[in-house]
C-alpha positions as MATLAB code, in Angstrom:
seq = 'MDALRDLETLVAIVEEGSLTSAARRLGRSLQAVSRSLQVLERWHGSTLVVRTTRTSQPSAAGMRFYERVKGALTELELARTELAEEAHRLTGRLRINAPTLFGPQFIAPLAAEFLQRHPQLELSLDLSDEYRDPVETGADVTIRIGETPDSRLVARRIGTLRRVVFAAPAYLAEHGRPSHPQDLARHDCVVRTGVPHPGRWVLTSSDGNEITVNVAGRFDSNQVAAVNAGVLGGMGIGVAAFWQVQEWVEAGRVEVLLTDFQLAPLPLHAMWAKTRRLPQRTRLLVDFLAVKLGAL';
ca = [
     -19.815   16.002    7.733;
     -17.079   17.856    9.631;
     -16.571   14.833   11.899;
     -16.351   12.550    8.867;
     -13.791   14.855    7.274;
     -11.705   14.795   10.461;
     -11.684   10.990   10.425;
     -10.715   10.900    6.751;
      -7.894   13.283    7.602;
      -6.489   10.930   10.240;
      -6.542    8.032    7.774;
      -4.706   10.115    5.174;
      -2.039   11.242    7.675;
      -1.319    7.681    8.816;
      -1.180    6.309    5.276;
       0.808    9.184    3.765;
       3.265    9.594    6.642;
       3.074   13.387    6.852;
       0.549   16.177    7.210;
       1.779   17.806    4.002;
       1.257   14.655    1.925;
      -2.138   14.100    3.542;
      -3.168   17.662    2.634;
      -2.104   17.072   -0.961;
      -4.047   13.796   -1.141;
      -7.203   15.330    0.312;
      -6.990   18.575   -1.627;
      -7.059   20.578    1.602;
      -4.724   23.164    3.097;
      -2.042   22.113    5.554;
      -3.686   24.310    8.186;
      -7.048   22.568    7.706;
      -5.451   19.132    8.030;
      -3.600   20.175   11.195;
      -6.818   21.601   12.635;
      -8.727   18.361   11.971;
      -6.020   16.367   13.745;
      -6.117   18.715   16.727;
      -9.899   18.324   16.955;
      -9.572   14.522   16.993;
      -6.810   14.570   19.595;
      -8.830   16.849   21.883;
     -11.851   14.578   21.471;
      -9.789   11.419   22.037;
      -7.856   12.954   24.935;
      -4.439   11.733   23.789;
      -1.807   12.175   21.087;
      -2.789   10.250   17.966;
       0.106   11.270   15.709;
       3.712   11.921   16.747;
       5.009   14.786   14.600;
       8.634   15.444   13.723;
      10.160   17.888   11.265;
      10.136   15.201    8.558;
       7.452   12.628    9.309;
       4.215   12.043   11.172;
       3.842    8.578   12.687;
       0.806    7.263   14.575;
       1.143    6.639   18.291;
       0.017    3.257   19.644;
      -3.375    4.776   20.474;
      -3.459    6.483   17.086;
      -2.822    3.221   15.250;
      -5.600    1.445   17.145;
      -7.974    4.325   16.404;
      -6.892    4.370   12.741;
      -7.614    0.651   12.320;
     -11.136    1.119   13.719;
     -11.822    4.235   11.686;
     -10.431    2.779    8.464;
     -12.868   -0.133    8.592;
     -15.835    2.149    9.242;
     -14.903    4.510    6.412;
     -14.403    1.549    4.078;
     -17.923    0.312    4.771;
     -19.326    3.800    4.230;
     -17.526    4.193    0.910;
     -18.740    0.771   -0.194;
     -22.325    1.787    0.590;
     -21.873    4.928   -1.502;
     -20.436    2.931   -4.387;
     -23.225    0.355   -4.295;
     -25.815    3.129   -4.310;
     -24.201    4.685   -7.366;
     -24.039    1.317   -9.111;
     -27.754    0.731   -8.640;
     -28.475    3.890  -10.599;
     -26.417    2.829  -13.652;
     -26.523   -0.213  -15.909;
     -22.957   -0.688  -17.081;
     -22.090   -2.207  -20.460;
     -18.971   -2.639  -22.592;
     -15.504   -4.074  -21.943;
     -12.999   -2.959  -19.310;
      -9.271   -3.527  -19.738;
      -7.082   -3.697  -16.630;
      -3.307   -4.015  -16.413;
      -1.828   -5.217  -13.083;
       1.409   -6.711  -11.635;
       1.929  -10.443  -12.105;
       1.863  -11.380   -8.394;
      -0.641   -8.857   -7.110;
      -3.050   -9.262  -10.015;
      -4.068  -12.923   -9.584;
      -4.312  -12.702   -5.791;
      -6.269   -9.465   -5.505;
      -7.367   -7.920   -8.797;
      -8.743  -11.073  -10.447;
     -11.121  -11.989   -7.565;
     -12.317   -8.384   -7.304;
     -12.802   -8.195  -11.067;
     -14.979  -11.301  -10.859;
     -17.016   -9.740   -8.054;
     -17.431   -6.535  -10.061;
     -18.654   -8.509  -13.087;
     -21.190  -10.315  -10.921;
     -22.600   -6.935   -9.919;
     -22.765   -5.862  -13.582;
     -23.726   -8.850  -15.751;
     -23.593   -6.869  -19.010;
     -19.937   -5.916  -18.550;
     -16.897   -7.738  -19.963;
     -13.365   -7.480  -18.607;
      -9.828   -8.292  -19.761;
      -6.977   -8.554  -17.235;
      -3.427   -8.190  -18.560;
      -0.597   -9.049  -16.144;
       2.874   -7.551  -16.402;
       5.575   -6.367  -13.998;
       6.961   -3.946  -16.581;
       5.294   -0.576  -16.864;
       3.120   -0.463  -19.967;
       1.797    2.842  -21.244;
      -2.023    2.691  -21.015;
      -2.266    5.212  -23.838;
      -0.515    2.728  -26.145;
      -2.054   -0.491  -24.783;
      -5.592    0.845  -24.501;
      -5.906   -0.153  -20.845;
      -8.769    1.575  -19.067;
      -7.068    1.179  -15.682;
      -3.461    0.335  -14.809;
      -2.770   -0.888  -11.270;
       0.729   -0.194  -10.036;
       2.586   -0.511   -6.734;
       4.867    2.407   -5.920;
       5.148    5.977   -7.114;
       3.721    7.130  -10.447;
       6.016    9.649  -12.143;
       4.167    9.707  -15.505;
       2.537   13.138  -15.587;
       0.488   12.229  -18.661;
      -1.692    9.985  -16.510;
      -4.226   10.525  -13.770;
      -3.210    8.560  -10.664;
      -5.464    7.811   -7.712;
      -4.126    6.160   -4.600;
      -6.441    3.246   -3.838;
      -4.495    1.581   -1.033;
      -1.317    1.361    0.991;
       0.706   -1.832    1.357;
       2.590   -2.560    4.567;
       6.184   -3.782    4.236;
       8.058   -5.990    6.701;
      11.513   -7.375    7.397;
      11.408  -11.178    7.547;
      13.532  -14.311    7.654;
      13.231  -18.088    7.875;
      13.551  -19.741   11.310;
      16.477  -21.832   10.061;
      18.486  -18.741    9.155;
      17.705  -17.087   12.505;
      18.694  -20.233   14.411;
      22.101  -20.231   12.735;
      22.864  -16.507   12.550;
      20.827  -14.920   15.330;
      18.041  -12.366   15.336;
      18.616   -8.640   14.700;
      17.278   -6.375   17.455;
      18.055   -3.067   15.721;
      18.150   -2.052   12.035;
      21.906   -1.450   12.213;
      22.321   -5.169   12.988;
      21.229   -5.918    9.411;
      24.633   -4.757    8.136;
      26.174   -7.826    9.819;
      23.668  -10.273    8.324;
      23.211  -11.852    4.917;
      20.354   -9.956    3.283;
      18.479  -10.963    0.160;
      18.325   -7.854   -2.023;
      16.090   -7.055   -4.945;
      18.118   -5.593   -7.809;
      16.915   -3.450  -10.677;
      15.416   -0.796   -8.367;
      16.888    2.500   -7.110;
      19.330    1.997   -4.206;
      18.757   -1.776   -3.904;
      21.158   -2.246   -0.995;
      19.888    0.645    1.108;
      17.049   -0.032    3.534;
      15.440    2.768    5.546;
      13.434    2.061    8.711;
      11.717    4.499   11.071;
      11.672    4.129   14.849;
       8.586    4.722   16.992;
       9.807    8.234   17.794;
      10.112    9.147   14.116;
      13.878    8.783   13.633;
      14.976    7.384   10.279;
      17.680    4.708   10.294;
      19.458    3.936    7.022;
      21.445    0.734    6.727;
      23.452   -0.634    3.789;
      22.866   -4.348    3.295;
      24.297   -7.115    1.115;
      24.295  -10.878    0.918;
      25.090  -13.988   -1.063;
      21.862  -14.015   -3.081;
      19.955  -11.330   -4.963;
      17.438  -11.161   -7.787;
      15.560   -8.648   -9.883;
      12.303  -10.587   -9.381;
      10.154  -10.233   -6.274;
       9.042  -13.863   -6.145;
      12.651  -15.052   -6.384;
      13.752  -12.724   -3.572;
      10.979  -13.978   -1.303;
      11.746  -17.597   -2.181;
      15.408  -17.006   -1.346;
      14.482  -15.736    2.103;
      12.128  -18.683    2.598;
      15.007  -20.993    1.677;
      17.224  -19.554    4.395;
      19.491  -17.420    2.227;
      19.163  -14.391    4.503;
      16.919  -11.576    5.708;
      14.609   -9.857    3.256;
      12.043   -7.103    2.854;
       8.638   -7.721    1.322;
       5.121   -6.393    1.172;
       3.316   -8.214    3.979;
       0.629   -9.618    1.683;
       3.314  -11.503   -0.241;
       4.503  -13.448    2.813;
       1.435  -13.450    5.062;
       0.643  -17.127    4.465;
       4.241  -18.093    5.278;
       4.114  -16.026    8.468;
       0.858  -17.628    9.588;
       2.260  -21.081    8.829;
       5.459  -20.374   10.791;
       7.679  -20.743    7.729;
       9.069  -17.219    8.115;
       9.092  -14.682   10.959;
       8.582  -10.923   10.905;
      11.526   -9.057   12.465;
      12.173   -5.595   13.919;
       8.509   -4.982   14.697;
       9.363   -1.836   16.694;
      10.509   -0.193   13.451;
       8.613    0.593   10.261;
       9.495    0.499    6.596;
       7.818    3.113    4.438;
       4.594    1.561    3.089;
       4.108    1.129   -0.639;
       1.370    3.206   -2.282;
      -1.057    1.351   -4.532;
      -2.300    3.409   -7.474;
      -4.923    3.136  -10.172;
      -3.865    5.092  -13.254;
      -5.606    6.048  -16.458;
      -5.061    8.323  -19.429;
      -6.198   11.918  -19.103;
      -9.524   12.382  -20.850;
     -12.195   15.009  -20.729;
     -14.615   12.596  -19.156;
     -13.927    9.242  -17.507;
     -16.449    6.573  -18.592;
     -18.911    5.639  -15.861;
     -17.871    1.982  -15.869;
     -14.209    2.953  -15.356;
     -14.979    5.400  -12.565;
     -17.139    2.882  -10.700;
     -14.478    0.177  -11.121;
     -11.836    2.458   -9.591;
     -14.209    3.380   -6.739;
     -14.884   -0.322   -6.146;
     -11.178   -1.226   -6.089;
     -10.420    1.685   -3.747;
     -13.005    0.447   -1.263;
     -11.880   -3.170   -1.392;
      -8.115   -2.623   -1.534;
      -8.088    0.284    0.887;
      -8.583   -2.198    3.737;
      -5.392   -4.206    2.982;
];
């Protein structure tokens, strides 16, 4: 169990970006998290996480080890969830709220799989990009990308979404390819409005240094799909969650840029109203989503 805890600690450090945040997520002391990392690094014989005063970033070896470990832990958690499901016959209706783009691509297929496992369950999926109070809407689970400032809710991180800088080949052929984040200031960038600091992008180098660059361009939008479409159409360089543009990347319609630098990943949360006792069907749904979406 100690070895398993050490591996879970590494996953939390990589996904949270710091030992302090990992300790908070795991409910452990900072000293215990640091000790687990030291044990793994002694066992592995190399540095897995490069620590600075502000962040903790995985080394190349650490990232490879993380990717292996993450898959193994995902399978283990799935086995635990399936075992728990076998002991309970779930009934009733579940209500999920999710973002309009993420919901159909990820939540809807997983909801269908969950219903197949529990044939006496029913499920309603409500899609909205605007935050909707689950206390008022009656949603059992609200899926949201980003931070969750509402203290009236319980929030569980169920995944982490990688973000990338990308552009269309036509734009790069005409305007050139940035080799450093500061180069973005000289390019047209497609910015999403309606969010805090829309024209400020922050990237982290492999040695943990943060680079902030102010960007602007000829086209912006408050809607994610429109921003991504603008980049696809050659209007400039953009930032997106990788899952949103993965098909375009694989088809060669856009290219990922500045791969030696990282954007802060987006946390994926499941949220629900504080109650004395979470219904079994809701708890098992959240466990199921955490297993499936934790591998994104």
